[in-house]
C-alpha positions in Angstrom: 102.2 1.5 -128.6 99.0 -0.5 -128.1 97.8 0.2 -124.6 94.3 -1.1 -125.2 95.7 -4.5 -126.2 97.4 -4.7 -122.8 94.1 -4.4 -121.1 92.5 -7.2 -123.1 91.7 -10.5 -121.4 90.0 -13.7 -122.6 87.3 -15.2 -120.5 87.2 -18.9 -119.8 83.6 -19.3 -121.1 81.1 -17.3 -123.1 78.8 -15.0 -121.3 75.3 -16.5 -121.7 73.3 -13.3 -121.9 75.8 -11.8 -124.4 75.2 -14.9 -126.5 71.5 -14.4 -126.2 71.9 -10.7 -127.2 74.0 -11.6 -130.2 71.4 -14.2 -131.2 68.7 -11.5 -131.0 70.7 -9.3 -133.3 71.2 -12.1 -135.8 67.5 -13.1 -135.6 66.5 -9.6 -136.9 69.2 -9.2 -139.6 68.5 -10.0 -143.2 72.0 -11.1 -144.3 73.1 -14.7 -144.4 69.9 -15.9 -145.9 71.3 -19.2 -147.1 72.6 -20.0 -143.7 70.1 -18.5 -141.3 66.8 -18.1 -143.1 65.3 -21.4 -141.8 66.5 -20.8 -138.3 65.1 -17.3 -138.3 61.7 -18.5 -139.5 61.6 -21.2 -136.9 62.6 -19.0 -134.0 60.4 -16.1 -135.0 57.4 -18.4 -135.2 58.1 -19.6 -131.6 58.1 -16.1 -130.1 55.0 -15.0 -128.3 53.8 -11.4 -128.4 55.8 -10.2 -125.3 59.0 -11.8 -126.6 58.4 -10.2 -130.0 58.1 -6.8 -128.2 61.4 -7.3 -126.5 63.2 -7.4 -129.9 63.0 -3.6 -129.9 65.4 -3.6 -126.9 68.0 -5.3 -129.0 68.1 -3.8 -132.5 70.2 -5.6 -135.0 72.4 -2.6 -135.7 73.8 0.1 -133.4 73.6 0.3 -129.6 71.9 -2.2 -127.3 71.4 -1.2 -123.7 74.0 -2.6 -121.3 71.2 -3.7 -119.0 70.6 -6.6 -121.3 73.9 -8.2 -120.3 74.3 -7.7 -116.6 77.6 -8.6 -114.9 75.7 -11.2 -112.9 75.5 -13.4 -116.0 79.2 -14.2 -115.6 78.0 -16.3 -112.7 75.8 -18.3 -115.0 72.6 -18.1 -117.1 70.2 -18.3 -114.1 71.8 -15.5 -112.1 72.0 -13.3 -115.2 68.3 -13.9 -116.0 67.3 -13.1 -112.5 69.2 -9.8 -112.6 67.9 -9.0 -116.0 64.3 -9.7 -114.9 64.7 -7.5 -111.8 66.2 -4.7 -113.9 63.5 -4.8 -116.6 60.8 -5.0 -113.9 62.0 -1.8 -112.2 62.5 -0.1 -115.6 59.0 -1.0 -116.7 57.5 0.3 -113.4 59.3 3.6 -113.7 58.2 3.9 -117.3 54.6 3.7 -116.1 54.8 6.4 -113.5 54.8 9.6 -115.6 55.7 11.1 -118.9 59.2 9.7 -118.8 61.2 12.9 -118.6 61.0 13.2 -114.8 62.1 9.6 -114.5 65.2 9.9 -116.7 67.6 10.4 -113.8 66.1 7.5 -111.8 66.4 5.2 -114.8 70.1 6.2 -115.2 70.8 5.5 -111.5 69.1 2.1 -111.6 70.9 1.0 -114.8 74.3 2.3 -114.0 74.3 2.1 -110.2 
């Protein structure tokens, strides 16, 4: 029996920040050179230093933090970007207030509610 399939649903439109996250993954990968090489060069040349630094938050393989795709983005790109900016601002402020270990629980509460 496939219980997980019963819980599957299809959304009526793509989630804009999920699309951005997947594009960031693709931007950093090395496969698909014939298809994506020109696009990658063009996009990477347009990124400023702060944007380049954000690529570490979305590695091309493995886990990406859920905070990069807040549920608010289901309401549209603008709402999702506002929520993401607020989350990253709080996250960055906490990161600057100590060694990090003492802030771990506060980070978790902010990210996961």
